[in-house]
N, C-alpha and C positions, 0 to 999 in steps of 0.2 A: 504494500500500500504506500502511496506517495504522501506528500505533505497535504494536510487538510487546511482549508481556509474557511472564512465565515460563510462562504457560499455553500459549503458542504454540510452545514448544521442540520441535524435531523435525518441525514441519510443513513441507510443501513449498510454496514460493511461486513462482508463475509470473508473470513480467513479459513482456508482449508489446507490441511497437511496430509500428505500421503507418504507412508513408510513401507519400503519393500526391501527385504534382505534374504540371503540364501541360508538355509539351515545346514548345519554340519552333516546331518544324516541324509541330506538330499531334500529337494523341494524348496519352495519359497514361502516366506511368511509376509503378509501385507496387512496393513491397518490404516484406516483413514479417520480423521477427526475434523470437525467443523465447528467454528464459533461465529456467532452473529452478534454484532454490537452496533449501537446507535451513536453516531458522532454527536457531541454536545453542541448546543446552540451557542456559538461564540458571541461575545458582545460586539456591537458595531465598532467601526474604526472611523475617526474623523481625519480626513486628509487635507481638507480645506475649510477654513484658513489654517495656516500654521501659527505657531506661537510667535508673538511679536506685534509689530504695527500693521494695521489693516484698515482699508477704506470701505465704506459702504458703497453699494452700486449707485447708479445714476438716479434710481428711484428711492434712495435712502434706505435700502434694505440690506440686511446682513445675510449672506449666503453661507450655508453649511453643506459641504459635500463629503461623501465617504463611501465606505464599502460595508455591506452586510449580506445576509442571505437573500436570494431572489424573492421578491414579493413581500418582504418583511415590512411591518408597520413601524416606522422609526419616529420616536418622539425626541425633540430637541429641547434642551434646558439651558438657561442662562443663569449662572449663580444658583443652580439647583432649583430654579423656578421654571415650570413648563412654559414654552413659547409657541411651538407649532409642531405639526406632525406631517409625515410624507410617506410614500411607499417606494421601496427599492425596485428597480427595474429587473428585467430578466437576467442581467449579468451581476446583479447585486449592488449596483451603484445607486446611491440616493442623493437627492438635492432638496434642501429645505431653505425657505427664505422667510424672514420676518423683520419688522421694524423695531429695533431696540428702543425701550423707553428713555434710556439715557445713552448719550454718545458724545464724548468730549476727550480732548487730548489728555493722556496720562490716566484716564479712567479705565481700569482693568476689568474685563468681563471674562468669566470662566465658562466655556462652552462644553457640554457633554451631550451624548445621545444614548438612547436605550431602545432595545428591540421589544416592542409591546404587542407582538403579533397575536399571542394567545390570550390577550386581555389583561394579563399581568405582565409587568415590565421586568426584563432581565437585568443583568449587571450593566453598570455604566461603561461607556466607552472611555478611551483615553481623554483626559481633560486638556483643553487648549485655551490658553489665556491670550486675549487680544486687547489692543487699545488703539485709539485713533492716532494717526501720525500728526506731528506738530510742525511739519515742514512742507506741506502742500502737495505731496505725491505719495502714491501707495507702493511700497516695496513688494507686495505680493501680487498685485495685478500688473506691475511693470515687469519687463523682461529684456534681457540683453541676449541677442541671438545671432546665429550665423549658419548658413547652409554649408556643411562640410561634406562633400561627396554626396552620398545618398541620405545622410543624416542631418536633421535640423537640430543643432545644438542650442540649448537654452540655459542661461545662467540667471540665478536669483540673487537677491541682496540680503546677506546675513552678516551679523556682527560677530565678534570673537566668541560670544556665548552661544552662537548658533541660532539666534533669534532674527526674524525678519526685521530690518531696520532701515531707516532713511539716512542715518548718519553713522560714520565710522564702520561702514560695511566693507567686506572683502570678497572679491570674486576670484575664485581659483580658476583662472583661465586655462586654456588648453593650447597645444601647439597650433599655430595658424590663427591665433586670436587677433585678427586685424581685419579692417574693412567689414565691420560688424554693423548690426542694426539695433538701436536702442529705442524701446517703446516705453514711454513714461505715462502713467495714468494719473491725471490730476485729481485731487480731492479737496475737501474743504480745508481752509487754512485756520489756524487756531484763534485768530483775532476776529471777534464778531463784526459784521459789517463789511469785511474785506472779501473779495473774490479774486481768483487767479486771473491775471491778465497776460502773463508771459512766462515761459520756461526756456532756459538755455543751458547748454552743457559746455564746460571747459575741460578738455582732455589733453593733458601734456602741453598746456599753454595755448591750444588751438580752440577757438570759439565755434560752437556748432549751434545752429538755430533751425527751427521748423517754420519756414516762411508761410506755410498755409495754416498754421495754428492747429488746435486739436480737432479730431474727428468728432462724430456725434456721440461717441462713447467717452470722450474726454481724454483720448490718447494722443500724445505728442510723439512725433517720429524723428529720429536723428540717424544719419548715416555717418559713422565715425571710422576714421582711417586707423590710427594707432592710439592706444590708451594704456596708461598705467596709473597716473595720478589724476583723479576725476573730481570735479566740483559740479554739483547740480544746483542751479539758482532758480528759485521761484519768485516771481514778482506778483504782488497782489495790490489791488486798489479799492478804495471805498467810493470811487466815483467823483470825488472832489478834487479840484486843482491841487497838485502836490501831495495828495493823499495816497502815497505808495509805500509799501513795505516790502522787504526782501527776506527770503528764508534760504539759507545756504546749507547744503549737506555735502559731505565729503566721503570719498571711498577710494580703494585701491584695487587694481587688477593685478593679481599675482599669477604669472605664467608658470605652469608646471608641465613639463613634457612627458610625465609618466603616463603609463597606460598602453604599453606595447606588449604584444605577444611575440617572443623571438625564439629562435632555435638555440638552445643552451649550448649545443656543441659548436656553434659559430660565434656565440657571444652577442651582446646587445651593442649595436653601433648606431648612434644617433648623429646624423649629419647636420651640422649647423650651416645655414645658408641664408639668403635674403630673397624676399619677394616684394617687389615694388618698394624696395628700400627698407623693408621691415624684416628684422631677424625672425627666422622660423627654424624649427627643428623637426626633422623627418626621420622616422625609423628606417634603418636598413637591416637586413637579415631578419625582417619581421615576417609573420605568417598570416596569410588571408584565409577566410573561410572557417574560422574557429568560433564556436558558439560559447559565449560567456554569460552566465546567469548570476545576477546579484540576489543573494538571500538575506533576508532581514530577520532579526530576532523579535518575535512578537509573542511573549509569554501568554498573553490573553487569548491567543489563537492556538496555543499548544506548542510553541517553540519556533523553529525556523521555517519560514515560508518564502516563496518568491516575492521579491519586492514589487508592489503594484505600481509600476512606473507610469502606466497610462493615466493615473490620477495626478501626476506632477508634470504639467506642461506637455502632456501627450508624449512622454518619453517611451522608449521601447526596452523591454526586458523579457527574454534575453536578447543580446546583440550578437551579430555576426561580423567579424572583422573584415575590413576591405583589404585592398592591396597593401595599405600601410600598416596593417596589423594593429590598428588603434581601436580602443573602446573607452568609454567614459560614462559613468552614471552620476547624475546630479541629484543627490538625495537630501532629505531632511536629516537632522541629527539622529543617531541611533547606532546600533551594532550590526555589522554586515560581514559577510564573507563572499568570495567569488568562486563559483564552480566553473571550471574550464573543461569543456568536453574534449575527449581525445578523438581527433580526426585520423584518417588512415596514415599510419606511419609514426604517430605520436601518442604519448601516454596522456591520460586525463590528469588534471591538477586542481588542487583546492587551496585557497589562500588561508592564512591565519585570520582570525576575527579582527576586524578593523572597527575602532570606535570613531565615528564621524561627528564632528562639531560644525566645522565650516568647510572642510576640504572636499574635493571630489573623491568618490569611491573608485579609485583606479590605482593599480599597482602594475609594475612590470612583471610579466609572467615568463619565467625560464622554462620553456616548453621542451620536454625531453623526448627525443626520438626513441622508438623501439629498436633494440639491437637485433641483429640477425641471429646471434647466438649468445647465450648466457653461459659462461664457464664457471662462475662461482656464485654462491648465495650466502648472504649474511642476514641473520635474524636479529632484530632489535628487540630485546626482551627487557623486562623490568630490572634484571640483574646485569644488563649490559649486552654488547654485541656478541653473537655466537656464530662462528668462531671469532675470537678477539683479534686474530692475526691471520691474514691470507696473503698469498703472493699473486700479484696481478701482472700479467705480461702486457706489453704495449699493444694497444688495439683491441684488447679483450674487454668483456663487460661483466659487471657485478650486479646481481639482483638484490635489492634491499627489501626485506619483509618485516613489517612491524607486527608485534603480537601483544596481546593483553595478558595480564596476570590470570593464570588458570583458576585462581581462587576468587576472582572478581564475581560479584553477584550479577544477576541478570540486569538489574536496574543500572548498575555501574557500567556494564558492557554496552547497554543501549545508550547511556549518556556519552560514553567515549566515541561511539559510532556517530552520534549526532554532532558532537563537537570534539573532533580529534585533537589530541595534544601532541602527538608524535609527528615530527616532520623530518624525515631523513634528508639531510643536505650537508654540504660542506660550508665552512665558515671562514672568517678572517681573510687570509691571503688567497683562499680559493672560493671567495664569494662568487656565486654563479652570475651575479649581476655585473661583475667586472672581470671575471676570469673564465676562459673557455675550458679550463681544467676542473671547474666546479660543477656541481649538480644540485638539483632541488626536486625532490619527489613530491612536494606538496604535502598537505596534512592528510 
């Protein structure tokens, strides 16, 4: 059985085991057993909005979106007070809107949701705390994006604590982060009587403006060439001569070239060059056609589940690498690991667990080819490697096998299978990220 999600709540799962073995006196013995269980109804999950600053929509409504089981009746609460209800669609996605009684800068509201399908409500969802921005634009409805090959990459605005913010945000960019499109969503400014009259962006000393102004949804658009140090300036007016105020927010673009799948026997080679005068880094010895899945820890749903990327700016999970061997997931804070499938000629790989606050969930993956012939095997046991010493001739291969303590309980064995702690790899001078003599078997 694979990973269960909220959409599986209430389903019947049948596990069947068949045992057949030969008797010493001749003949065979066989036995079958079957167990039927019902998956629990997991609590809903709120994906939108995220924790931090958030704008109401143009109708003055607060939107709550998330995932539950298909057809579920979802009730939304603000500070534990019921606000509205909605029904999840056939894929388990739900959207609810309501007008909050209070909405002002620095006023924190705590949002939760419950599945009330059966008439009585289940456990509460994850709690999300939001507050109105105080600088005239919404960091959650705004997005920095670029079309990179077949993928539309989208970046959000988070501060060092991982919260959506209009000021002191950091965007962990990716290789090729230039000639991008910035879409800023205007919202009410904190001073009564003032309305937004203009927004402009200063990136690395260059001024960018939207000559046409906002569209009908209040979105200002900017085409920006290169950016690292960014100021966003919102002008507001009360309609009187000289009645203008400005609100300035600041952030950084941090370029990180990680996120390549490469042949560990050839090493990772990242070539630095320029495109239109802008430095870029492109992977060489990288491998296309590899499926990478981001798994997220959700204890309320039973443990590790595929991260629902479609709820976050319509991202894709899993991803398949292109010719450059590159992948990236732009996730909210949490604990994640990456599962890299083995294509023909290569072994599968699993990353250690990564705790994300503001960075992108991407790591360089040392993809290991399958050898034509294995001449030696080493078992990694709780007491150490066995055998502890082997002779390896040039060009030959060694198979590393990890094993659990034979005295481990069933629950311990299952826990280690779900979250492995063993990772056969070389270290220090033979780091597989820097030396072709190193290897990394994944977790």
